[in-house]
Z-matrix of the N, CA and C atoms (Angstrom, degrees):
N
C 1 1.462
C 2 1.527 1 110.33
N 3 1.331 2 116.34 1 -37.23
C 4 1.461 3 119.05 2 -177.28
C 5 1.523 4 110.99 3 -63.20
N 6 1.358 5 115.82 4 -38.29
C 7 1.467 6 118.82 5 -179.55
C 8 1.532 7 110.01 6 -64.74
N 9 1.329 8 117.52 7 -40.02
C 10 1.458 9 120.47 8 -179.83
C 11 1.528 10 110.27 9 -64.33
N 12 1.329 11 115.61 10 -42.67
C 13 1.464 12 119.86 11 179.55
C 14 1.529 13 109.45 12 -63.45
N 15 1.332 14 116.27 13 -42.79
C 16 1.464 15 120.12 14 -179.58
C 17 1.525 16 110.15 15 -62.78
N 18 1.346 17 116.10 16 -44.23
C 19 1.463 18 120.05 17 179.90
C 20 1.525 19 110.31 18 -62.58
N 21 1.320 20 116.43 19 -43.97
C 22 1.463 21 120.63 20 179.79
C 23 1.518 22 110.94 21 -62.83
N 24 1.329 23 115.78 22 -40.35
C 25 1.469 24 120.03 23 179.32
C 26 1.516 25 110.60 24 -65.49
N 27 1.337 26 116.82 25 -42.68
C 28 1.465 27 120.39 26 178.61
C 29 1.523 28 109.87 27 -62.62
N 30 1.320 29 116.55 28 -43.50
C 31 1.460 30 121.21 29 -179.54
C 32 1.529 31 109.90 30 -61.64
N 33 1.352 32 115.87 31 -44.85
C 34 1.459 33 120.54 32 -179.73
C 35 1.515 34 110.70 33 -64.80
N 36 1.335 35 117.06 34 -43.82
C 37 1.463 36 121.18 35 179.56
C 38 1.528 37 110.33 36 -62.67
N 39 1.324 38 117.25 37 -41.70
C 40 1.458 39 120.87 38 178.97
C 41 1.520 40 110.91 39 -62.74
N 42 1.334 41 116.00 40 -43.22
C 43 1.467 42 120.42 41 179.81
C 44 1.522 43 110.66 42 -64.20
N 45 1.344 44 116.19 43 -43.76
C 46 1.467 45 120.49 44 179.44
C 47 1.521 46 110.37 45 -64.36
N 48 1.322 47 116.86 46 -39.34
C 49 1.470 48 120.50 47 179.65
C 50 1.529 49 109.90 48 -62.25
N 51 1.340 50 116.56 49 -45.65
C 52 1.470 51 120.16 50 178.90
C 53 1.529 52 110.59 51 -61.64
N 54 1.328 53 116.04 52 -41.19
C 55 1.462 54 120.09 53 -179.66
C 56 1.521 55 110.62 54 -63.52
N 57 1.345 56 116.37 55 -44.94
C 58 1.465 57 120.68 56 -179.59
C 59 1.521 58 110.44 57 -63.44
N 60 1.347 59 116.30 58 -44.61
C 61 1.475 60 120.26 59 179.93
C 62 1.528 61 109.64 60 -60.83
N 63 1.329 62 116.58 61 -42.22
C 64 1.468 63 120.41 62 -179.84
C 65 1.526 64 110.84 63 -63.39
N 66 1.350 65 116.47 64 -46.07
C 67 1.458 66 120.04 65 -179.68
C 68 1.521 67 111.43 66 -63.31
N 69 1.334 68 116.60 67 -42.04
C 70 1.472 69 120.84 68 179.59
C 71 1.528 70 109.52 69 -63.81
N 72 1.334 71 116.46 70 -41.16
C 73 1.461 72 120.25 71 179.14
C 74 1.518 73 111.31 72 -61.93
N 75 1.319 74 116.90 73 -43.86
C 76 1.465 75 120.84 74 178.80
C 77 1.524 76 109.60 75 -63.96
N 78 1.329 77 116.55 76 -43.60
C 79 1.461 78 121.00 77 -179.25
C 80 1.522 79 110.73 78 -61.46
N 81 1.335 80 116.72 79 -45.27
C 82 1.469 81 120.67 80 179.35
C 83 1.529 82 110.26 81 -62.63
N 84 1.330 83 116.26 82 -40.93
C 85 1.463 84 120.04 83 179.87
C 86 1.526 85 110.50 84 -61.69
N 87 1.326 86 116.51 85 -44.14
C 88 1.467 87 120.87 86 179.85
C 89 1.527 88 110.00 87 -63.83
N 90 1.334 89 116.99 88 -44.12
C 91 1.467 90 120.85 89 -179.62
C 92 1.527 91 110.20 90 -61.79
N 93 1.334 92 116.79 91 -45.80
C 94 1.473 93 120.51 92 -179.96
C 95 1.528 94 110.06 93 -61.64
N 96 1.323 95 117.55 94 -42.92
C 97 1.465 96 120.77 95 179.71
C 98 1.529 97 110.54 96 -63.20
N 99 1.336 98 116.77 97 -40.82
C 100 1.466 99 120.01 98 179.09
C 101 1.521 100 110.34 99 -64.56
N 102 1.329 101 117.25 100 -41.40
C 103 1.468 102 120.75 101 179.24
C 104 1.528 103 109.85 102 -63.07
N 105 1.348 104 116.57 103 -46.55
C 106 1.466 105 120.19 104 179.83
C 107 1.531 106 110.29 105 -62.43
N 108 1.337 107 116.20 106 -38.96
C 109 1.464 108 120.19 107 179.75
C 110 1.530 109 109.78 108 -66.58
N 111 1.346 110 116.65 109 -40.30
C 112 1.464 111 120.90 110 -179.97
C 113 1.533 112 110.28 111 -65.73
N 114 1.343 113 116.09 112 -37.40
C 115 1.467 114 120.37 113 -179.88
C 116 1.527 115 109.87 114 -70.95
N 117 1.330 116 116.35 115 -30.71
C 118 1.459 117 119.76 116 176.88
C 119 1.522 118 113.42 117 109.94
N 120 1.331 119 116.71 118 21.55
C 121 1.465 120 119.48 119 179.92
C 122 1.527 121 109.01 120 -72.45
N 123 1.336 122 115.95 121 -40.99
C 124 1.457 123 119.07 122 -179.08
C 125 1.524 124 110.11 123 -92.81
Protein backbone atom coordinates (compact mmCIF):
# COMPACT_ATOMS: atom_id res chain seq x y z
CA UNK A 1 0.00 0.00 0.00
CA UNK A 2 2.84 2.38 0.81
CA UNK A 3 4.29 2.02 -2.69
CA UNK A 4 0.92 2.86 -4.26
CA UNK A 5 0.54 5.92 -2.05
CA UNK A 6 4.09 7.02 -2.88
CA UNK A 7 3.47 6.56 -6.61
CA UNK A 8 0.20 8.47 -6.41
CA UNK A 9 1.88 11.27 -4.48
CA UNK A 10 4.71 11.48 -7.01
CA UNK A 11 2.20 11.54 -9.86
CA UNK A 12 0.17 14.27 -8.14
CA UNK A 13 3.29 16.31 -7.34
CA UNK A 14 4.49 16.00 -10.94
CA UNK A 15 1.10 17.11 -12.27
CA UNK A 16 0.97 20.06 -9.86
CA UNK A 17 4.53 21.04 -10.79
CA UNK A 18 3.64 21.05 -14.51
CA UNK A 19 0.51 23.08 -13.80
CA UNK A 20 2.44 25.64 -11.73
CA UNK A 21 5.19 25.92 -14.37
CA UNK A 22 2.55 26.42 -17.08
CA UNK A 23 0.71 29.09 -15.08
CA UNK A 24 3.95 30.91 -14.24
CA UNK A 25 4.97 30.80 -17.91
CA UNK A 26 1.65 32.28 -19.00
CA UNK A 27 1.87 34.94 -16.29
CA UNK A 28 5.42 35.90 -17.31
CA UNK A 29 4.37 36.06 -20.96
CA UNK A 30 1.46 38.37 -20.13
CA UNK A 31 3.68 40.60 -17.96
CA UNK A 32 6.35 40.84 -20.69
CA UNK A 33 3.70 41.69 -23.30
CA UNK A 34 2.24 44.38 -21.04
CA UNK A 35 5.70 45.88 -20.46
CA UNK A 36 6.46 45.88 -24.21
CA UNK A 37 3.04 47.41 -24.90
CA UNK A 38 3.62 50.09 -22.23
CA UNK A 39 7.05 50.88 -23.73
CA UNK A 40 5.44 51.17 -27.15
CA UNK A 41 6.84 48.18 -29.03
CA UNK A 42 3.39 47.07 -30.15
